N, C-alpha and C positions, 0 to 999 in steps of 0.2 A: 422870759420865759415865754412866751408864747401858751395863748386863751385858749384850749382846745375849744374846736368846733362846735361838738355839742353844746357846750354852756353861751354860743352866741343867742342872742333873741330872734326868732324865726326873719325878721324882716334884714338885720345884720347876717344874719345867714345867707340867706336869699341874693343880695348884693353882694356877698365874695363868692359865691356860686355865678352870679350872672357875670362878675367880673373876670374870673379865672377864665371863662371861654373866651371873653374879648379879649383879653391877651392874649391868648393859646389864635386867636381867632387872626390876630392882626399877623403875629410871627407867619399864620401860614399864606397870606395874603401876601405880606413885604416877600418872604419865598417865592411866593409865584411872582410876583413882579421881577425880582430878581434872575428868576430862571430865563423869564422872560425876556429881557435883555442879554442875558449870555446867548439867546435861540435854543435853549433847551425847551422845548416845547414839549414833551414828553412828563418832564416833571412840574412846566407848567401846569400845566391840567392837573399832576397828581395833587399840587400842592391847593390848588381851586376846589376839587374834591373832597381834601382832605377838607378845609372852610365847609363848603355845604356839607359834609357830614355830623361837625360839630354843630353849626345850627339847625340842625334837626334835632340833633340829642338834647342840644341844651332847650329846645323846643317843647320837646317831650316829657320832661322834667317839671313833675305837679312842683306847684307857690309850698305846697307844704309834705311833700316827701325830703324829709332834712334827709333821713339815711344816704339818699340817691342823689342830692345834693352835695353833702359829704364824699362820697368817694368819687364824685366828677369832680370837686375839688382836688381831691388828691390823684386822680390820672390825670385829670389836664395838668396837673402843676407837673409833674411825673414825666410827660410828654416834653412837653417845655425845657426840661433839663438835658432833654436828647439833643435839641432841634440844633441847628447851627444857629447863632444869631447870624441876626442881622446889623449891617454897620450904614445905611441909609434907608433915607426914606423917598422910594419911586414912587 
């Protein structure tokens, strides 16, 4: 059984929050690169834009805002589930 985020220490929660953003951001970059290789410039630009938005969102969350960190973790994990899987590192 998973431990609820509310029970994590501040340091651990922030690390999980930051890593959730890193995982989602990596998927956006990978999808952007795959789109570029496929010659799909609009999709490439869209995924790069989503990456930039994610970084800005993550940077805007205060290190002591536990509620927002938890909200972002849940939101980002849900987004990740709906994105296409990437099969290669390009």
